[in-house]
C-alpha positions in Angstrom: 100.9 104.1 84.5 100.3 101.8 81.8 102.6 100.6 78.7 100.5 102.2 76.3 102.4 105.3 77.1 104.9 104.4 75.1 102.6 105.3 72.5 103.6 108.4 72.4 107.2 107.9 71.6 106.0 105.5 68.9 103.7 108.3 67.5 106.7 110.7 67.2 108.8 108.1 65.6 106.0 107.6 63.0 105.9 111.3 62.1 110.1 111.3 62.1 110.0 108.4 59.8 107.5 110.1 57.4 110.0 113.0 57.0 112.9 111.0 56.4 110.7 109.3 53.9 110.0 112.7 52.2 113.4 113.3 52.3 114.4 110.0 50.8 112.1 109.8 47.8 110.5 113.4 47.2 113.8 115.4 48.3 112.0 117.3 51.6 114.3 118.9 53.9 116.0 116.7 56.4 116.3 118.6 59.4 112.7 118.0 60.8 113.3 114.3 60.5 116.4 114.8 62.4 114.8 116.8 65.2 111.9 115.0 65.7 113.8 111.5 66.1 115.9 113.3 68.8 112.8 114.1 70.4 111.5 110.5 70.2 114.8 109.3 71.4 114.0 111.6 74.6 110.1 110.9 74.9 111.1 107.2 74.6 113.9 107.2 77.6 111.9 109.3 79.8 108.8 107.2 79.6 111.3 104.3 80.0 112.5 105.5 83.2 109.3 106.6 84.6 107.3 103.6 83.6 110.4 101.4 84.8 110.4 103.4 88.5 106.6 102.7 88.6 106.2 99.2 87.8 109.0 98.2 90.2 107.8 100.3 92.9 104.4 98.6 92.4 105.8 95.1 92.3 104.4 94.6 89.0 106.7 92.9 87.2 105.3 89.5 86.9 102.0 90.4 86.4 102.7 93.2 83.8 103.0 91.0 80.5 100.4 89.0 81.6 97.6 91.8 82.0 94.9 90.8 79.0 94.2 94.7 78.3 97.9 96.5 78.3 100.0 93.9 78.0 100.5 93.9 74.1 101.7 97.4 74.5 105.1 96.4 76.5 106.2 95.5 73.1 106.8 99.4 72.3 109.6 99.1 74.7 111.8 97.4 72.2 110.1 98.4 68.8 110.7 101.7 69.5 114.9 101.6 69.7 114.5 99.5 66.1 113.0 102.7 64.9 115.7 104.7 66.3 118.3 102.5 65.3 117.6 102.8 61.7 117.7 106.7 61.9 120.7 106.6 64.0 122.3 104.5 60.8 121.9 107.3 58.5 124.4 109.4 60.6 126.6 106.8 62.7 126.1 103.2 60.5 127.8 101.1 63.2 126.1 102.4 66.3 122.5 102.6 64.6 123.0 99.2 63.3 123.9 97.7 66.8 121.1 99.2 68.2 118.9 98.1 65.4 120.1 94.7 66.0 119.8 94.5 69.6 116.2 95.6 69.5 115.5 93.4 66.8 116.4 90.4 69.0 114.5 91.6 71.8 111.5 92.3 69.5 111.4 88.6 68.1 112.0 87.3 71.6 108.9 89.4 73.0 106.7 88.4 70.1 107.3 84.9 70.5 106.9 85.0 74.2 103.6 86.7 73.9 102.4 84.2 71.1 103.1 81.4 73.6 101.0 83.3 76.3 98.3 83.9 74.0 98.0 80.1 73.2 98.2 78.9 77.0 96.4 81.7 78.7 92.6 81.4 79.2 92.0 84.2 76.7 88.3 85.1 75.8 87.7 86.3 72.5 86.2 89.8 73.7 89.4 90.4 75.6 91.3 90.8 72.2 91.5 94.1 70.5 93.8 95.6 67.8 96.8 96.6 70.4 97.8 92.7 70.2 99.1 93.1 66.6 101.8 95.3 68.2 104.3 92.6 69.5 104.5 90.2 66.2 102.8 92.4 63.2 104.3 95.9 63.9 107.6 94.1 65.1 108.0 92.0 62.2 107.0 94.6 59.5 109.4 97.2 61.0 112.2 94.5 61.3 111.9 94.0 57.7 112.3 97.6 56.7 115.1 97.9 59.1 116.8 94.9 57.6 116.7 95.9 54.0 118.3 99.3 55.1 121.0 98.0 56.6 121.3 95.4 53.7 120.0 92.2 55.4 118.2 91.2 52.6 117.4 87.5 53.1 116.5 88.6 56.9 114.1 91.3 55.5 112.2 88.9 53.7 112.0 86.5 56.4 110.9 89.3 58.8 108.0 90.1 56.0 107.0 87.0 56.2 107.1 86.8 59.9 104.6 90.3 60.2 102.6 89.4 57.4 101.4 86.1 58.3 101.1 87.0 61.8 98.8 89.7 60.7 96.8 87.3 58.7 96.4 85.3 61.6 95.8 87.9 64.5 93.9 90.2 62.4 91.6 87.6 61.6 90.6 86.9 65.3 90.6 90.7 66.1 88.2 91.7 63.1 85.8 88.9 64.3 85.8 90.2 67.8 85.4 93.6 66.4 82.3 92.5 64.1 80.7 90.5 66.9 81.5 90.9 70.6 80.7 94.0 72.6 82.2 97.4 71.6 85.7 98.0 73.0 85.4 100.2 76.3 86.6 104.1 75.7 90.0 103.3 77.0 90.8 100.8 74.3 88.7 102.0 71.3 91.5 104.3 70.0 93.3 101.2 69.1 90.9 100.5 66.4 93.0 103.0 64.6 95.6 100.3 64.8 93.8 98.1 62.1 95.0 100.8 59.7 98.5 100.0 60.7 99.4 96.4 59.2 98.7 97.5 55.4 100.6 100.8 55.6 103.4 99.4 57.8 103.7 96.6 55.4 103.3 98.8 52.3 106.4 101.0 53.6 108.4 97.8 54.4 107.9 96.5 51.1 109.1 99.3 49.1 112.4 99.0 51.4 112.6 95.4 50.7 111.9 95.6 46.6 113.9 98.5 46.2 110.8 101.2 45.7 109.2 99.4 42.8 105.4 99.2 42.4 104.4 95.4 41.7 101.5 93.4 42.8 102.5 93.1 46.4 102.6 97.0 46.7 99.8 97.3 44.8 97.7 94.8 46.6 98.6 96.5 50.2 97.7 99.7 48.9 94.3 98.6 48.0 93.7 97.3 51.6 95.2 100.3 53.3 92.9 102.5 51.3 89.7 100.5 52.4 91.1 100.8 56.1 91.6 104.6 55.5 87.9 105.2 54.6 86.9 102.7 57.8 88.7 105.5 59.9 86.9 108.0 58.4 83.4 106.5 59.5 84.9 106.2 62.9 86.0 109.5 63.6 82.6 110.5 65.5 83.4 107.2 67.5 86.8 108.4 68.4 85.5 112.0 69.4 83.3 110.3 72.1 86.6 109.3 73.8 88.3 111.0 76.7 91.5 112.0 76.2 94.4 110.0 77.4 97.3 108.1 76.4 95.4 105.8 74.1 94.7 108.8 71.7 98.6 108.1 70.7 97.5 104.9 69.1 95.7 107.1 66.3 99.7 109.2 65.8 101.6 106.0 64.3 99.2 104.1 62.3 98.2 107.5 60.4 101.8 108.8 60.3 102.7 105.3 58.7 99.7 106.1 56.1 101.1 109.5 55.1 104.4 107.9 54.8 103.1 105.0 52.3 101.4 108.0 50.3 104.8 109.7 50.0 106.4 106.4 48.9 103.9 106.3 46.2 104.3 109.7 44.9 108.2 108.6 44.5 107.4 105.3 43.0 105.3 107.0 40.6 107.5 109.9 40.0 104.8 112.4 40.3 105.6 116.1 39.1 106.0 118.4 41.9 106.3 115.6 44.3 108.2 117.6 46.8 105.4 120.1 46.8 103.0 117.4 47.3 104.7 115.8 50.1 105.3 118.9 51.8 101.8 119.4 52.0 101.0 116.0 53.3 104.1 116.2 55.8 102.7 119.7 57.2 99.2 118.4 57.7 100.5 115.5 59.7 102.9 117.1 61.6 100.4 119.6 62.9 98.0 116.9 63.9 100.6 115.2 65.8 101.5 118.6 67.4 98.3 119.2 68.4 98.3 115.8 70.2 101.5 116.7 71.7 100.4 120.2 72.9 97.4 118.3 74.7 99.5 115.7 76.2 101.5 118.2 78.1 98.8 120.3 79.2 97.3 117.1 80.7 100.4 116.1 82.1 100.9 119.7 83.7 97.5 119.5 85.4 97.9 116.1 86.3 94.6 114.7 84.6 96.4 112.5 81.5 96.8 109.2 83.3 93.2 107.9 83.9 92.5 106.5 87.6 91.5 103.2 86.8 95.0 102.5 85.7 96.8 103.7 89.0 99.4 101.8 90.1 101.0 100.4 93.4 102.8 102.5 95.9 105.8 101.9 98.3 105.0 99.6 101.0 104.6 102.3 103.6 102.4 104.9 101.7 100.6 107.7 103.0 97.0 108.1 103.1 95.0 111.0 103.7 92.2 110.8 106.2 90.1 114.1 106.0 90.1 116.8 108.5 89.1 114.8 111.7 92.1 112.4 111.1 95.1 114.5 109.8 98.1 112.7 107.8 100.1 110.5 109.5 103.0 111.3 107.2 104.4 114.8 106.9 104.0 116.5 103.2 101.2 113.4 102.5 101.3 112.8 98.8 97.8 111.7 98.6 95.1 113.6 97.0 92.6 115.8 98.8 89.0 115.8 97.3 86.3 117.9 98.8 83.0 117.0 99.2 79.7 119.1 100.0 80.1 121.5 103.0 80.2 119.3 106.3 81.2 116.4 105.0 84.7 114.7 105.6 87.3 114.9 102.8 87.7 111.7 100.6 90.2 109.3 101.4 92.4 108.6 98.7 95.5 106.0 98.6 98.5 105.7 96.3 96.7 102.3 95.5 94.6 101.6 92.4 92.3 99.0 90.5 95.1 97.3 89.1 97.0 96.9 92.7 97.0 93.2 94.2 96.6 92.1 97.5 99.9 91.3 98.1 100.9 94.5 97.4 98.9 96.5 99.3 100.0 94.5 102.6 103.5 94.4 101.4 105.4 95.2 104.9 102.4 94.6 107.3 102.8 92.0 110.0 99.6 90.3 111.0 101.4 88.2 113.6 99.0 87.2 116.6 95.9 88.6 114.7 93.2 86.5 114.6 90.8 86.6 111.1 87.5 85.1 110.0 86.5 85.3 106.3 83.6 83.9 105.2 83.1 82.3 101.5 86.9 82.1 101.8 86.7 78.7 100.1 86.6 80.5 96.3 86.9 83.3 94.4 88.4 86.1 96.0 87.9 84.9 99.3 90.7 82.2 98.8 93.1 85.1 97.9 91.9 87.3 100.9 92.7 84.4 103.4 96.0 83.3 101.3 97.3 87.3 101.6 96.0 87.3 105.3 97.7 84.3 106.3 100.8 85.1 104.3 101.2 88.2 106.8 101.1 86.0 109.7 97.1 86.2 110.8 95.7 82.9 112.1 92.4 82.7 109.4 89.4 80.9 109.8 87.7 80.1 106.7 83.7 80.2 107.5 82.3 78.2 104.5 79.2 76.2 103.8 81.3 73.4 101.9 83.8 72.4 104.7 85.6 70.1 102.3 86.0 72.6 99.5 87.4 74.4 102.9 89.7 72.0 104.0 91.2 71.8 100.3 92.1 75.7 100.4 93.4 75.3 104.0 95.7 72.7 102.7 96.8 74.6 99.6 97.7 77.4 101.8 99.0 76.0 104.5 99.7 78.5 107.2 97.6 77.7 110.0 94.2 78.1 108.3 91.4 76.4 109.7 88.1 75.4 108.6 84.4 75.9 110.1 81.2 75.6 109.0 78.7 78.3 108.3 75.3 78.7 106.6 74.6 82.2 106.5 70.7 81.6 105.6 70.3 79.3 108.9 70.5 80.9 112.1 71.2 78.2 114.3 74.4 78.0 112.4 75.3 81.4 112.9 74.3 81.1 116.4 76.7 78.3 116.7 79.7 79.2 115.0 79.5 82.7 117.1 79.0 80.7 120.4 82.0 78.4 119.6 84.3 81.2 119.4 86.7 81.7 122.0 89.4 84.7 122.5 89.4 88.0 120.5 88.6 88.5 116.9 90.8 91.1 115.3 89.7 90.9 111.6 86.1 89.7 109.9 85.6 89.9 106.4 82.3 89.2 105.1 83.1 88.2 101.8 80.5 85.2 101.2 77.6 86.0 98.8 75.5 85.2 96.2 73.8 86.8 93.0 71.4 87.2 90.4 69.0 84.1 91.5 66.9 83.5 88.4 63.6 83.0 90.5 62.5 84.5 93.6 63.6 82.2 96.6 63.0 82.7 100.3 65.2 81.8 102.7 64.0 79.2 105.8 62.4 82.3 107.7 60.8 83.8 104.4 63.4 86.5 103.4 64.6 87.0 99.7 67.3 85.1 99.5 70.0 87.2 98.2 68.7 89.8 100.7 69.0 87.1 103.5 72.5 85.7 102.4 74.4 88.9 101.5 72.9 91.1 104.3 71.1 89.4 106.9 73.3 86.4 107.5 76.4 89.1 107.9 74.3 91.1 110.2 73.5 88.2 112.2 77.0 87.1 112.1 78.7 90.1 113.1 76.5 91.4 115.6 76.9 87.9 117.6 80.8 88.1 117.3 80.4 92.0 119.0 82.0 90.8 122.0 85.0 89.1 120.5 85.4 92.1 117.9 85.3 94.5 121.0 88.0 92.6 122.9 90.6 92.5 119.9 91.2 96.4 120.8 91.0 97.9 117.3 89.0 95.2 115.3 88.2 95.7 111.7 84.9 94.5 109.6 85.2 94.5 105.9 81.7 93.9 104.4 82.0 93.0 100.6 79.5 95.4 98.7 79.2 96.1 94.7 79.1 98.6 92.0 75.3 97.1 91.7 74.0 99.0 94.8 73.9 102.0 92.2 70.7 100.1 90.7 68.4 100.0 93.7 68.0 101.2 97.2 66.7 99.1 99.9 62.9 99.2 99.1 62.0 98.9 102.7 58.3 98.5 101.9 58.9 95.7 99.7 62.2 93.9 100.4 60.6 90.4 99.6 58.8 91.2 96.2 55.5 90.7 97.3 53.8 93.6 95.9 56.1 93.7 92.6 57.6 91.5 90.1 61.0 90.2 91.2 64.0 91.2 89.5 67.3 89.2 90.1 69.3 92.5 89.3 67.1 94.8 91.4 67.1 91.8 94.5 71.1 92.1 94.4 71.4 95.4 94.1 69.2 96.2 97.1 71.3 93.7 99.2 74.3 95.2 98.4 72.7 98.6 99.4 71.9 97.2 102.9 75.4 96.0 103.3 76.6 99.3 102.7 74.2 100.7 105.4 74.9 98.4 107.7 78.7 99.5 107.9 77.4 103.0 108.4 75.0 102.0 111.0 77.6 99.3 112.9 80.5 101.9 112.5 78.6 104.7 114.4 77.3 102.0 116.8 80.7 100.1 117.8 83.0 103.2 117.5 83.5 103.6 121.1 84.5 100.0 121.5 87.2 100.8 118.8 85.5 98.4 115.9 85.8 99.8 112.1 83.3 98.5 109.8 83.5 99.4 106.1 82.0 98.3 102.7 84.0 97.3 99.9 83.3 96.9 96.0 85.8 94.6 95.2 85.3 95.1 91.3 84.4 92.6 88.3 86.2 89.4 88.7 85.1 86.1 87.0 84.2 84.0 90.1 81.6 81.5 90.8 79.4 84.1 92.0 78.3 84.5 88.2 76.9 81.1 88.0 73.3 82.3 87.8 74.4 84.6 85.0 76.3 82.2 82.6 79.3 82.5 84.4 80.3 85.7 82.4 80.9 89.3 83.2 79.0 92.4 81.4 81.8 94.5 82.4 84.4 94.9 79.4 87.5 92.8 80.0 90.1 96.0 80.3 88.0 96.6 83.4 88.0 93.0 84.9 90.3 92.2 87.3 92.0 89.1 88.8 91.3 87.2 91.9 94.7 88.7 93.1 93.6 92.3 92.4 90.0 91.8 93.6 91.1 90.9 96.9 93.4 94.1 97.2 90.5 96.4 98.9 89.1 94.0 101.3 92.9 93.5 102.4 93.5 96.9 102.5 90.8 97.9 104.5 91.3 94.9 106.9 95.1 95.3 107.3 96.5 98.8 106.7 97.7 100.8 109.7 97.2 103.7 107.9 93.5 103.2 107.8 92.9 102.8 111.6 90.3 104.5 112.8 88.3 105.0 109.4 84.7 103.5 109.6 81.1 103.8 107.9 82.7 104.3 104.6 82.5 102.4 101.2 85.6 102.0 99.0 86.5 100.6 95.6 89.7 100.5 93.7 91.6 101.0 97.0 89.9 104.6 97.0 87.0 105.9 99.0 84.2 106.0 96.1 82.6 109.4 94.9 79.3 110.3 96.0 77.3 110.7 92.6 73.3 112.1 92.5 72.6 109.7 89.5 73.6 106.7 88.1 76.6 106.7 85.8 76.3 105.2 82.2 79.7 104.7 81.8 81.1 101.4 83.4 84.2 103.1 84.6 82.9 106.0 86.2 79.9 103.5 87.8 82.9 101.6 89.3 84.3 104.6 91.0 80.8 106.0 92.7 78.5 105.2 95.4 75.0 106.2 95.8 74.2 108.6 98.9 71.1 106.6 99.6 73.4 103.6 100.6 75.2 105.6 103.2 72.5 107.9 104.6 72.5 107.4 108.3 68.5 107.7 108.7 68.4 104.7 106.1 71.1 102.9 108.0 69.2 103.0 111.3 66.0 102.0 109.6 67.9 98.9 108.2 69.4 98.0 111.7 66.0 97.9 113.1 64.8 95.6 110.3 67.6 93.2 110.6 67.9 93.2 114.3 64.2 92.3 114.3 64.6 89.9 111.6 67.5 87.9 113.1 66.5 88.1 116.8 69.0 90.6 118.1 68.4 92.8 120.8 70.3 96.0 121.8 
């Protein structure tokens, strides 16, 4: 659950405020407003309880307000009570005023914190979206109107300035982002409707501040509001392509505030028959919001309202469905069972999601006495993987090319972490690492990798460098460590793959690009397909040894891996992850007792991926999918034979 779900109560407040405005300036009935305010309060309270439980159980209290995509929506938690306090003041002034003042203080505090956070955070322009207008712009302008209602005239002017100047600054940044940066993803596209909110909310606030008179400020705000309303007409075809979800409620408050401003102008201009005009406007608005509400309730009823990309973290001991060959370990297992084609195992799902962190998925797990090796553990998500395994008690060895950097990481973690040199494209280095290993090995995380080398580069044996590093090197290391893994009794191997595998199978007849033009993306893609196939082949071969082997897609994380593509990610910012989130699936597969015995599968976002018969165009769907050719047993046997011959391993 994400904080933009508070947009529902915010939208109902907008509709209620429109009816309240109609009653005040055009003589419309009061009872619709009172009813809607009650509904808004109930929805806000229910959402707050649901959301708080979800965040607390998921351990996201520290990370929720720093999430670049959804953090600004948390401001609605305190902005909505401001509106409720204003409405309550019309029936019980003292109580309403108290609610409003408390919410006002919290809104200003939240807006100040967010402003400071955006200054110190390493935000890229593409990460901004119109939701960033909520904490200070919406909060300040709504506060200005409320202060005017309760007679705080000077404070009303102060808050109007607070909101308006914030709008000028933040709005400029966001418009530059919308004009010049890549398009917002479908999950955030409805927030463009928020662009209409500042002029209409400011216009409504100004009418309350100046006593309902039309002046230069009111006229200027109305002019820009008209422009933004016309822009929305152009955007309707864009909005229609967005899958329904919590983001759709971004339309509701903005449009409701626009209708409120129209009603305010009817009153200010003393338009004849303004009651009838107001009733017509409010009826249209009410029908639109009601349709939104009905659709939301239906989606909630069939559990399809919240998207899986925002699924959240569970209690420390979740139940996980293992499919028909491994029945649930916990009775009444709450995890979803997703049927695959006849003859296939059931897909494994967990209560964790894309935003879960490595610390969250391993909470309560004791790895004391376990020994682990993490390749590439000196940078990116490898560091967080090492840190988490060590925090849970494992003795971790960093297998790295740069031992000096590895020692710095080990010193920083300081929990029995050691460093050993490993060069994955040199067979002698791999053989030496394996030969020097003594005793059992419980966890092997094949984390190291290279990506998108700009030109065709062979390794010392003549193999394309990405294929050699990402697959062959780890194949040689894992097979040479097989005796140590078998000695552990229940060892786990986690191989880091990528959604890029969907861009190419292994081209068995031309792995090294001798008969086709070199393409950095396709080379990287086939290397990751090979990783998946290795997990399938090794999982089948070593099942009787108690060794499980799985492939994982960590997701899009800004790390040194992207150094050959300018250090930038093509994935929309709201789908990108932190290193803590990126390491979570690796740690889950390596450490969770609930996944014992699961092997030969491909996971992403802490769920088993969904097979697809073609590469999805949508990035979100792409990240949840797996290509059947990358899990095909015949392909797996073929890649095993080629790899064994390449590295000199005999079975």
